[in-house]
C-alpha positions as CSV (number, residue, x, y, z in Angstrom):
1,M,-20.2,27.0,35.0
2,I,-23.3,29.3,34.6
3,P,-23.2,30.8,30.8
4,G,-22.2,34.5,30.8
5,A,-20.7,34.0,34.3
6,P,-17.6,35.6,34.6
7,G,-14.8,33.2,33.4
8,A,-17.3,31.0,31.3
9,L,-16.2,29.7,27.7
10,D,-18.0,32.2,25.5
11,L,-19.6,29.7,23.0
12,D,-21.2,32.0,20.9
13,K,-18.1,33.9,20.2
14,L,-16.0,30.8,19.8
15,F,-18.8,29.5,17.2
16,A,-19.4,32.6,15.4
17,A,-15.6,32.4,14.7
18,R,-15.8,28.8,13.4
19,L,-18.5,30.1,11.2
20,H,-16.3,32.7,9.8
21,A,-13.7,30.1,9.1
22,V,-16.1,28.2,6.8
23,R,-17.4,31.1,5.0
24,V,-13.5,31.6,4.0
25,R,-12.3,28.3,3.7
26,P,-15.4,26.3,2.6
27,Y,-13.7,23.1,1.7
28,L,-12.8,22.6,5.6
29,A,-16.3,22.6,6.8
30,T,-16.6,18.9,7.1
31,A,-13.6,19.0,9.4
32,L,-14.3,21.8,11.3
33,F,-17.7,20.9,12.3
34,A,-16.4,17.4,13.2
35,L,-14.3,19.0,16.0
36,H,-15.7,18.4,19.5
37,T,-15.0,21.4,21.8
38,V,-13.7,20.8,25.3
39,E,-13.5,23.8,28.0
40,S,-10.2,23.6,29.5
41,R,-8.1,25.8,31.8
42,R,-5.0,23.8,31.5
43,V,-4.2,24.9,27.9
44,P,-2.7,28.2,26.9
45,T,-4.8,28.7,23.8
46,M,-6.8,25.8,21.8
47,A,-5.4,22.5,21.6
48,V,-6.4,19.2,19.8
49,D,-6.0,15.5,20.3
50,R,-5.6,12.8,17.9
51,H,-9.4,11.7,18.4
52,W,-10.7,15.2,16.9
53,R,-11.4,17.1,20.3
54,C,-10.3,20.5,20.5
55,Y,-9.3,22.0,24.0
56,V,-10.1,25.6,24.4
57,S,-9.0,28.1,27.1
58,P,-11.9,30.3,28.2
59,V,-9.5,33.3,28.6
60,F,-8.0,32.7,25.2
61,V,-11.5,33.1,23.7
62,E,-12.4,36.1,25.9
63,V,-9.3,37.9,24.8
64,T,-9.0,37.3,21.1
65,S,-10.9,38.8,18.4
66,E,-13.3,36.6,16.5
67,E,-11.2,37.0,13.2
68,E,-7.9,35.6,14.9
69,L,-9.9,33.0,16.4
70,A,-11.2,31.7,13.0
71,G,-7.5,31.5,11.9
72,V,-6.8,29.3,15.2
73,W,-9.6,27.0,14.2
74,V,-8.2,26.6,10.9
75,H,-4.7,25.8,12.4
76,E,-5.7,23.2,14.9
77,V,-8.0,21.1,12.4
78,S,-5.1,21.4,10.0
79,H,-2.7,19.3,12.5
80,L,-5.2,16.7,12.5
81,L,-5.9,16.4,8.6
82,R,-2.2,16.4,8.0
83,D,-1.7,13.9,10.4
84,H,1.0,15.5,12.4
85,H,0.3,13.2,15.3
86,G,1.2,10.0,13.0
87,R,3.8,11.5,11.2
88,S,5.7,12.9,14.7
89,D,4.9,9.6,16.1
90,R,6.9,8.0,13.0
91,V,9.6,10.4,12.9
92,A,10.2,9.8,16.7
93,R,10.8,6.2,16.0
94,E,13.0,6.8,13.3
95,R,15.2,9.0,14.3
96,G,15.3,8.2,18.1
97,L,13.7,11.5,19.2
98,T,12.5,11.4,22.6
99,G,11.3,13.8,25.7
100,P,9.2,16.8,25.5
101,G,11.7,19.3,24.2
102,E,11.4,17.2,20.9
103,R,8.1,17.1,20.7
104,L,8.0,20.8,21.2
105,R,10.3,21.1,18.2
106,M,7.9,18.6,16.1
107,N,5.1,21.1,17.4
108,I,7.0,23.8,16.0
109,A,7.8,22.2,12.6
110,A,4.3,21.3,11.9
111,D,3.1,24.8,12.7
112,C,5.9,26.0,10.2
113,E,4.3,23.6,7.5
114,I,0.8,24.9,8.2
115,N,1.5,28.5,8.7
116,D,3.4,29.5,5.6
117,D,0.2,29.5,3.2
118,V,-2.9,28.8,5.2
119,F,-3.8,32.7,6.2
120,G,-4.8,35.5,3.9
121,D,-7.6,35.8,1.7
122,G,-9.8,36.5,4.2
123,L,-8.1,34.5,7.0
124,V,-6.3,36.5,9.8
125,R,-3.1,35.3,11.1
126,P,-3.2,34.8,14.8
127,E,-0.9,36.9,16.8
128,G,2.4,34.8,17.7
129,A,1.6,32.3,14.9
130,V,5.1,30.6,14.1
131,R,6.3,31.2,10.6
132,P,9.4,29.7,8.9
133,Q,10.7,33.2,8.2
134,S,10.8,33.8,11.9
135,L,13.1,30.9,12.3
136,G,15.3,31.4,8.9
137,L,13.6,28.8,7.2
138,P,12.3,28.4,3.6
139,E,8.7,28.3,3.1
140,G,6.8,25.5,1.4
141,E,8.4,22.5,3.0
142,L,7.1,19.6,5.2
143,M,7.4,19.2,8.9
144,E,9.9,16.2,8.5
145,D,12.0,18.7,6.3
146,Y,11.7,21.7,8.7
147,L,12.9,19.2,11.9
148,R,16.3,18.8,10.3
149,Q,16.7,22.5,10.3
150,F,16.7,23.9,13.5
151,R,17.2,23.3,17.0
152,L,15.7,24.5,20.4
153,G,17.9,27.4,21.3
154,P,17.8,31.3,22.1
155,H,15.8,32.0,18.7
156,T,12.9,29.5,20.1
157,Q,13.0,30.7,23.5
158,S,9.6,32.6,22.7
159,L,7.9,29.5,21.7
160,A,8.2,27.7,24.9
161,W,4.5,28.2,25.5
162,L,3.4,26.8,22.3
163,D,1.4,23.8,23.0
164,C,-1.2,22.5,20.3
165,G,-2.0,19.2,21.8
166,S,-1.2,15.9,20.9
167,G,-2.8,15.9,17.7
168,A,0.1,18.0,16.9
169,D,3.0,16.0,18.3
170,G,1.8,12.5,19.1
171,L,2.5,13.4,22.8
172,E,-0.2,12.8,25.1
173,R,-1.2,15.6,27.5
174,E,-2.5,15.2,31.4
175,W,-5.9,17.0,29.9
176,D,-6.6,14.2,27.2
177,L,-9.5,12.2,27.5
178,G,-7.9,9.4,25.6
179,P,-9.5,7.0,23.4
180,D,-12.1,5.8,25.7
181,G,-13.3,9.7,26.5
182,A,-16.4,11.1,25.2
183,H,-17.1,12.6,21.9
184,G,-13.9,11.2,20.0
185,L,-13.9,10.2,16.7
186,S,-13.2,6.7,15.6
187,A,-10.4,5.8,13.0
188,Q,-13.0,5.2,10.3
189,E,-14.8,8.6,11.1
190,R,-11.6,10.5,11.0
191,D,-11.0,8.8,7.6
192,A,-14.3,9.9,6.2
193,V,-13.8,13.6,7.2
194,R,-10.4,13.4,5.3
195,F,-11.9,12.0,2.4
196,R,-14.7,14.4,2.3
197,V,-12.3,17.4,2.7
198,A,-9.8,16.1,0.1
199,Q,-12.8,15.8,-2.3
200,G,-13.9,19.2,-1.8
201,I,-10.2,20.5,-2.3
202,T,-9.6,18.4,-5.7
203,G,-13.2,19.5,-6.8
204,R,-12.3,23.2,-7.0
205,P,-8.7,23.4,-6.7
206,G,-8.3,26.8,-7.5
207,N,-9.9,27.7,-3.9
208,A,-7.2,26.2,-2.0
209,S,-3.5,27.0,-1.3
210,K,-0.8,25.0,-2.8
211,G,-0.1,23.2,0.4
212,W,-3.6,22.1,0.8
213,Q,-3.9,20.7,-3.0
214,R,-0.5,18.8,-2.1
215,W,-2.1,17.3,0.8
216,A,-5.5,16.6,-1.1
217,E,-3.4,14.5,-3.9
218,E,-1.7,12.6,-1.3
219,A,-4.3,12.0,1.3
220,F,-5.5,8.5,0.2
221,H,-2.5,7.9,-2.1
222,P,0.2,8.6,0.5
223,P,4.0,8.2,-1.2
224,Q,5.9,5.9,0.6
225,P,9.0,7.6,2.5
226,W,10.7,8.6,-0.4
227,R,11.2,12.1,1.3
228,E,13.3,10.3,4.2
229,L,15.2,8.1,1.7
230,L,15.9,10.7,-1.2
231,G,16.7,12.9,1.5
232,A,19.6,10.9,2.6
233,A,20.6,10.4,-0.8
234,V,20.5,14.0,-2.1
235,R,22.6,14.8,1.0
236,S,25.0,12.1,0.4
237,A,25.0,13.3,-3.5
238,A,25.4,16.9,-2.6
239,S,28.7,16.3,-0.2
240,A,30.5,13.9,-2.5
241,P,33.3,15.1,-4.4
242,G,32.7,16.9,-7.4
243,A,29.1,17.8,-6.6
244,G,29.8,21.7,-7.0
245,E,30.1,23.2,-10.3
246,D,31.4,26.8,-10.0
247,Y,32.0,29.4,-7.2
248,T,29.9,32.0,-6.0
249,Y,30.5,35.6,-4.4
250,G,26.7,35.6,-3.3
251,R,27.6,33.6,-0.1
252,P,31.3,34.4,0.9
253,S,33.0,31.4,2.2
254,R,34.0,30.7,5.9
255,R,37.5,30.5,5.2
256,S,37.4,34.5,4.4
257,A,37.8,35.0,8.0
258,G,41.4,33.4,8.1
259,V,42.3,35.9,5.3
260,P,41.9,39.3,6.8
261,G,41.1,42.1,3.7
262,A,39.9,39.3,1.2
263,V,36.6,38.0,0.6
264,L,36.8,34.3,-0.7
265,P,34.0,32.7,-2.8
266,S,32.0,29.5,-1.7
267,L,31.5,26.6,-4.0
268,R,27.9,26.5,-5.3
269,R,26.6,23.0,-5.3
270,R,24.0,22.2,-8.1
271,P,20.7,20.3,-7.3
272,P,21.1,16.8,-7.6
273,R,20.0,14.5,-10.6
274,V,17.7,11.5,-10.1
275,S,17.2,8.6,-12.5
276,V,14.0,6.5,-11.8
277,V,14.2,2.8,-13.4
278,I,10.5,1.4,-13.3
279,D,10.1,-2.3,-13.7
280,T,7.5,-2.9,-16.2
281,S,7.6,-6.8,-16.5
282,G,4.8,-9.1,-16.8
283,S,5.0,-9.9,-12.8
284,V,4.1,-6.1,-12.2
285,S,0.4,-5.2,-11.9
286,D,-1.2,-2.3,-13.6
287,A,-2.1,-1.0,-9.8
288,E,1.7,-1.2,-9.1
289,L,2.7,0.7,-12.1
290,G,0.1,3.3,-10.8
291,S,1.4,3.6,-7.5
292,A,5.0,4.0,-9.2
293,L,3.8,6.9,-11.0
294,L,2.7,8.6,-7.7
295,E,6.0,7.9,-6.4
296,V,7.8,9.3,-9.2
297,A,5.6,12.6,-8.3
298,A,6.8,12.4,-4.8
299,I,10.3,12.0,-6.0
300,S,10.2,15.2,-8.0
301,R,8.7,16.9,-4.8
302,A,11.7,15.6,-3.0
303,V,14.2,17.0,-5.2
304,G,12.4,20.7,-4.7
305,G,9.9,20.2,-7.9
306,R,12.9,20.8,-10.5
307,R,11.4,18.2,-12.8
308,D,14.4,18.9,-15.4
309,L,16.4,17.1,-12.9
310,V,14.2,13.7,-12.9
311,T,14.3,11.1,-15.7
312,V,12.1,7.9,-15.9
313,L,13.3,4.5,-17.5
314,A,10.9,1.9,-18.2
315,C,12.4,-1.5,-18.2
316,D,11.6,-5.0,-18.4
317,A,14.4,-7.1,-20.3
318,A,15.2,-4.0,-22.2
319,T,15.1,-0.5,-21.4
320,R,12.8,1.7,-23.1
321,V,13.3,5.7,-24.0
322,V,14.4,7.6,-21.3
323,H,11.4,10.2,-20.6
324,P,12.2,13.4,-18.8
325,L,9.6,14.4,-16.1
326,C,7.5,16.8,-17.4
327,R,4.2,15.0,-16.1
328,A,4.3,11.7,-14.4
329,E,0.8,10.7,-15.9
330,G,2.1,11.3,-19.4
331,I,5.0,8.5,-19.1
332,P,4.6,5.4,-21.1
333,L,5.2,2.5,-19.0
334,V,5.7,0.0,-22.0
335,G,6.9,-3.5,-21.4
336,G,5.3,-7.1,-20.2
337,G,8.0,-9.4,-20.7
338,G,10.9,-10.6,-18.5
339,T,12.9,-8.9,-16.1
340,D,16.4,-7.5,-16.1
341,L,17.0,-4.2,-14.5
342,R,20.7,-4.4,-14.9
343,T,20.0,-2.9,-18.5
344,G,18.2,-0.1,-16.4
345,F,21.3,0.6,-14.2
346,A,23.6,0.9,-17.3
347,K,21.2,3.2,-19.4
348,A,20.7,5.4,-16.4
349,L,24.7,5.5,-15.8
350,R,25.3,6.1,-19.2
351,A,23.4,9.4,-19.2
352,Q,25.4,12.5,-19.7
353,P,25.3,14.3,-17.1
354,R,25.3,11.1,-15.1
355,P,22.6,10.8,-12.1
356,D,23.5,11.5,-8.5
357,A,21.0,8.9,-7.3
358,I,19.0,6.2,-8.9
359,V,15.7,5.0,-7.6
360,V,14.5,1.5,-8.9
361,L,10.8,0.5,-8.4
362,T,10.4,-3.4,-8.7
363,D,8.8,-6.6,-7.4
364,G,12.4,-7.7,-7.2
365,Q,12.5,-10.6,-9.6
366,T,15.7,-9.6,-11.3
367,P,19.3,-10.0,-11.7
368,W,21.1,-7.2,-10.2
369,P,24.5,-5.5,-10.9
370,S,27.4,-7.4,-10.1
371,T,28.9,-4.1,-9.0
372,Q,28.3,-1.0,-7.1
373,P,26.9,1.7,-9.2
374,P,28.9,5.2,-8.5
375,C,26.0,7.0,-7.0
376,R,23.5,6.4,-4.2
377,T,21.2,3.8,-5.0
378,V,17.5,3.3,-3.6
379,V,15.2,0.2,-4.3
380,G,11.4,0.4,-3.5
381,L,10.0,-3.2,-3.6
382,F,6.3,-3.8,-4.5
383,P,4.8,-6.4,-1.7
384,R,5.2,-10.2,-2.8
385,Q,4.3,-13.1,-0.5
386,H,7.6,-14.3,0.5
387,T,7.7,-18.3,0.1
388,S,10.7,-20.6,-0.2
389,R,10.6,-20.2,-4.0
390,S,9.7,-17.0,-6.1
391,W,8.5,-17.1,-9.7
392,N,9.2,-15.3,-12.6
393,E,7.9,-15.2,-16.0
394,D,10.2,-17.9,-17.7
395,N,11.3,-20.2,-14.7
396,P,9.2,-21.2,-12.1
397,D,11.8,-22.6,-10.0
398,Y,13.8,-19.1,-10.0
399,V,14.8,-17.7,-6.7
400,P,15.6,-14.1,-7.1
401,D,18.9,-12.6,-5.5
402,T,17.8,-10.0,-2.5
403,P,18.6,-6.5,-3.5
404,P,22.3,-5.9,-2.9
405,A,23.7,-4.5,0.4
406,W,24.9,-1.2,-1.3
407,A,21.1,-0.2,-1.9
408,R,18.7,1.4,0.5
409,V,15.7,-0.9,0.4
410,V,12.1,-0.1,1.3
411,D,9.0,-1.9,1.0
412,I,6.2,-0.3,-0.9
413,G,2.8,-0.5,0.5
């Protein structure tokens, strides 16, 4: 189509909007300039695929202000930097979510993760941008968290048009050029872009929102799925008998409807407490202990950032001092001898108040408690070569027991 003809994509306006986005979000410059634009009349606004192509509707550019277009640029590249397509694919496999309806729900949840703090400070919120508040959801959570909290229905009918592309929810579109199409980035190039952006954010963290700072911290040290595992443990602990501590009239009980003229209080549940037992025996490397501290920080975020509710125990054959979580990097992981995590379990369960969940980070070279603890248990296993005979520090013929059936187990790394 001839540039300047009616209906042509106004590249001058589109790229001027990108420059505006770079001026107000300089740490995203590498990512914004890495996107290759593709004119498309099949997208409602702008959309991205996982290969870093940005599909743009000429009509949308024509009717949208340059300032709002800058916000859309940042929004779309945020999907790619935060790997929403990969995360959506994982969630779909783990939870058995299929069909375009579920992918739309993932797109909405991903938008909620981005839009709660990406705008402002010179970046205009585009008209119609989905916000957590519009769905009655809290701010500051991740896509995976939001997915559990809403379903498609009358309150989401106005979002049926939403389509940020396969880069947002992992479902390929008919207009996608695919992995063999022109101007796509390779996996190595995509990682290089993410690395440069993360460097820019960590180098001057005061210029980025909390959501971007959190992303930069985890970009190349991603925590294992503790958020998934602890989410299940937290829900189990919160719903268990005795998990409520007091009653409150701030939220009336649903039973009030059956007692006309009376307002009944609801049970206020306390936040769950988590004890983290870290294996510091000689068979655990320094790199694995560093990884364990990253997981401790992720565990803290999984319980709402309440560091006072997380305690850390360093354990080899004996359990060291119990540390409240103030800063993960300040916790001394002292050890180096043999391994018997039963002492860690015992000390965690003697704490007052008792934890609602215990998380154990270990290489598995340990005996396990003979009875199930009275709380949810998650075991993170550092990777080991599995042979017919495993070793330990004292007995080369020792074959460790596998973690017991009552523990939720996940491999780390």
